N, C-alpha and C positions, 0 to 999 in steps of 0.2 A: 221191811218190817219197821215200825214206829215204837216211839219210847213205851207207850203201853205195854205192847207186847214183850218186850225186852225186860220191863219190871216185872211183869207176871214170869217170866223165867227166871229172874234173879231172886224172886219170892220163893220159888219152888225149890229153886236151889240153896234157899237158906243164907243168902248174901246177907253181910252185915249192913246195918243202915248208913255207918259211915261211907262205905264201898258203894252202895246204892246211890247216895247222894253225889259222891263224886263222878262218877257215871253219869248221872241225870245231868248234873252241870257240863259236863264235857259234852255230853248227847246234844244239849241244847246249844252250846256254844259253836258246836259243827254246824246245826242247822242254820244259826243266824249269819253264821260266816258265809256260808254257801249262799244265802239271801242277799248279802252284802256284796258277794262277788259276782252276782248275777245283775244287781242293779248297776254295779261300777261297768260290766261290761255292756248292758243295755244303753247306758249314756254314751257311752264311747261308740257304739255302733251306730247310736242315732246321729251322733256328729259327722259319723263318716258318711251316712247316708245322706245327710244333706250337704256333703261334700267340702265341708271343714275338716282341717287338719288335725290330728291327735297324736299324741304321744304312744308309742307301740308297749311302755313298759308295762301297763295293767294288764293288757292281753298275755304279755309275755309271762309274767307273774303267775296270775291265775292259772293260765294252762300249765305252766311248768309245775305248779304245785298239785294240780290234778294229774298229771301224767306220773309224777314222781310218786305219789301216794298210791295211784293204781299199779304202778309196776312193782312197787315194794310189796304191796299186798298180793300179787300174783306169784312174784318170784319167793319172797321170804316167808308168806304167813301160809299160803295154802295156794295150790293150782285150782282154783275156782273160778270158771268163767264169769259169775257173777261181777268179779271184779273189773271185768271189760268196761262196765258201767263208767267208771272212773277215768278210762282213756279216752273215749269219745269225746266229753266235754271239756277234757284236757288239750286235746288235738284242734278241735275247732276253733279257740281263740288263739292259738299259735300260727295257724294256717291264715285266721283273718287278720293279724298282725303284721303279716308280710307287706312288703310293697312288691306289687304285681306289675 
């Protein structure tokens, strides 16, 4: 579900303009944050692929944030299998940051 679909549902629910703008800003910020996380991790993995050393903190922070958010969504919000989508991209950078 993207912002246009969410916006339509909010309009149907007669959401106030202030609330809709606040949700739109948060939605867009979340999308930009995911893009930045992806760029940072891609840069880190390219360095690893070239055999260069890299600090694992970026992978640990990004992976931990995704895992934490996914677990919170599953346990506290609702038991919906959709939220597993946050666990997989969270586990991958954490596993990749380990020194094998």
